[in-house]
C-alpha positions, 0 to 999 in steps of 0.5 A: 500500500502506498504512503498516501493510502496509508495516511488516509486510514487515520485521516477519516477520523475527525481530529476534534473528536480525539481532542475532546476525548483527551480533554474529557479524560483529564477532566474526569480524572481531575474531578475524581482525584482533586478532593482526596488529593488535597485532603491527603497531600500533607500525609503523603511520602512523595518520591524525590523523582516526582519533584518539580524541575526547580526542586530537583535543581535545589537538591543538586540533581546532576547531569553529565552529558552536556559537559562530560562532568557532573553539573547542576541541570540549571548550569548546562549551556545546552538544551537538556532534558532528563527522564528519571527512573520514576518518569519511565516507570510512570509512563508505562513504557516497555522500551526506551524508544517509547519513553523517549516520546516524552522528550521535546525535540525528539521524533519517535515513530514505530515502523513495525512491531520491532523496528523504530525511527528515532531522531532529534530535530529532524531527518528521521529514519530507521537509520537516523544517522545524526544522533549519538546514543550511549548506554553507560558511556558505550556507543551503540551507534552502528558503523555499518549503516550509520544508525542505531539498531534499537531492537538489540539493546534491551536493558532492564528499564527498572535499572535505568537511573536516567536518560539525558537527552541533549538536543543540538550538537554534542560533537565537540565532546562526543565526536562525529555523528553527534550532529543533532543530539546525544541520548545518554542512557545511564543505569543505576549504581549497584549500591542502589539496587540491593535486594531482589526485584521480580517483574512479570506481565503481558498483554495483547501486543507485549505478550510476555514481559518478565525481568528479574534482578538480584543485588548484594553487597561486597563490602560497606561501599561496594556492591553488585547486581545481576539481571535477566529479561525476556520479552515476546512481542506480537506482530503488527497490523498490516496496512492492507489487511494481510499478515505482517510476520514481524513479531520478535522475542529475545532475552537479555542478561547482564551484571554490574559491579561498583567497587570503592577501591579507596576513598578517591578511586572507584571501579565499575565493571559491567556487561550484557548479553542479548539473543533475539529472533525476529520475523520480517516480511520484506517487500520494497515494491521492486522485489518479490516479497519474502518472509525471513527469520533473523537471529541477532546477538549482542554482547559487551563488557565495560570497565571504568576507573575514576579517580578524584585528586586532593585538589578536586581534579578528576581522572577517568579511564574507560574501556569496552568491547562490543560484538554485534552479530546477525544471521538469517535463517534462510537465504535472502537477496536483501540482507547480509550475515555479518558480525562487528567487533568494537574496541574502545578506549577513552581517557579524560582529565578535568582540573581547575587551572585557576579559580575562574578557569576549568579545563577538561581534555581527553583522548580516545581510540576506537577499532571497528573490525567487521566480517560479512558473509557473501550470501546476497546476490544483490548486496555486496561489500568489498572488502568483506573484512575491514578494520576501521580506526578512529583516533580522537582528542578533545579540549574544553575550557570553561571560563567564569568571566563574572562569578555567579553571572557569566560563564563561557565554554569553548572547545573542540573535538579533533578526530582522524578516521579511515574514511575522510581523514582529519575532522575538527568540531568546535563550539563556543557557548555562553551562559548568563544567570542574569536575574534571580530564577532566570538563565539565558544561554547561547551556542554556535557549533560545528559538527560532522557525520562520517560515512558508514561502511555501507556508504564506503564499500557497498554495491547493490545490484539486481536485474529484472529477473529478481524484480517485478519489473519484468519488461526491463532487461537492465541491471540496476547498480548502486555504486559510490560515485565519488570520494567519500566526504563527511556531512557538515552542520553549523548550528546556532542555538538560544535557550532560556530557563525561567522559574515562575514560582516554586511550583512552575518552571519553563524551559525554552530552546530555539535553533537554526541548523545549516547542513551541507555535503549531504549524501544523496543517491543522485548520480544516475547514468545508463551504461549501454555496454553492460545494460546497467543503470548506475545510481551513484552517491554524491555529496551535493545536498544542502539543507537547513532546519529551524525550530523551537522547543518549549517544556513546562513542569507544573506541580499545582498540588503535592499529589499532582504533577503536570508536564507538557512540551511542544516542538516545532520543526521547519526544514528546507532542503535542496538536492539537484536544484530541487527545493523542498520544505518537507522532511521525514519528521513532523513539524508539530509535536505536543505532549501532555503528561499528568501524574496523580497520587490517589492516596497511599495505594493508588497512582493514575498517569495519563499521557497524551500526544499530538503528532502532525502529518509527515508530508514527505512520507504522506503519513497522517497526523494522529492523537495518542493517549496512554493511561496507567493505573497502579495499585500498591497493596503492600510497600514492596508490591505494585500491580499496574494496568497500562493502555497505550494508543487508546484513541483508535484501534490502529494507526501508521506512524511511519512509511519509510520503504527501504530494502528492509521492513515494510511499515505496519500500523501501530495497534491499541495495546493493553497489558498488566504487570506486577512488580515485587521487591523482596 
């Protein structure tokens, strides 16, 4: 089914009816809960993670992503949003991707039952190439196709301490590919997970959700934990009424140990193992449909040593090894069998040069070793094995020009990679605490995205005998038409944080991004000698994007929390002289979340979102509503019922046709879960 037909399914439902349903639901919840909430507010033991943004700041809530150091959220000269462990729990999300829907400026679309498109500030795709994603400092950005394989990274959500999302370039610290933003997933210290936790549940879409964790003490200041998680997801809804064959299941286990070696030295050792199976129905339109079964493995081990000197300086040394492996159970011309091994070493040092100047610097080395089996008659990589090296260094200087009022941060990342050679990515940021409860910051940054293995070495070739184009005798070949170049972006940002009262906070960010040397499949020519149509890549694309993001955190009562955000995105691209104002991300996105504490034993959470039409993909706008009701009969037992996408039976969120999964509709989901600590 084509994109326009796909969108028409949802456009037949009047949008105003959905909006009224959301408003009525919130009004009903407010009426039910207002009287008991007010009466019991003074008696409640409110979790610290439910506090307002300003209250969290006053308790020294720290973030590490914007500056690669612990700092108050209010001191960050970046557009930063933090999802806490409590935010994730009360959202009812079953995946990290679902939780990220709550973040302003982040575009999340579910393509099929197990494929996702996640990006920041535009250019969304299953292979979104302009964001860096890390789990405890370990990058999960794929060097194969310049994206993130979200379906093979499944940490236990209960162990996540927080997810820090930087909207905007983080390349000066995190390096190439952190163009539009950084998603940093940070798990809890083992000292905070002592005891046992059992989670079990299931429903019509997430058929099985189980997890178990055991944590214990090694000594007074050192601890460990081990965990296991299993899931089984049903297939999605077909756009044309047929079977989608895109279900999945998997198991992930892991451990973490946090050791206090001395009063000034800490060591963290952790690792994970994932094994999963996926079904896919591949039908891009020009090839015959084929159902395949894929097995995937991903395992890693990470070690990190941290030292705090007597003068307050900090040293850290981190090493990790990661393997990603994919194996198709039957021969298919569309997918490769391969494995990728990654070794990464990172060193960082932070110290105060003077009373008003702090310097942070570091060095890194990464080695990516891949091996691809020659199993596809259509897709091939030459060479089939390749080792890619990346050398990097960064320097950041934070200068206090007026204590308590004005700070400036300047720095750059310097890298050398085997694809494009030397790259540098500078930034300059300034932050003013210009009045009580008012913070203003600005930034200008340059970032790059380096090519992937597929862009460098892949050839895609198929003839009419393999396609539905039987009348065409030619072969189609995708080749690299010119020397690889890095995509570039120059970003201008402006941010403002304001505390209107002790219960109401606002965070506003605006940006303008200018991109050039974008990779495009636009060099097309026919070779009459071989009867081949050659489609090559060039680096001639240009684009610009600008937008605003507004977040509000309001706590009208101690037992009621309301969080809302709105994002606007406008893009303009130029390829081969053709100008377009369309993108694969929606222009408008709005989220409203309310959390109610109904006495000591009951919780009610409602999350509504509006996502506007994606013009380029012809996917219609939709309203979504998620609801969660939880009962705590005992302090250590929680039973919850969660409904997702409650406003309609199914709707499409994305329609990206690639050589892989065809899109499916996202169905209404209901599941129950219990959580027992002992």
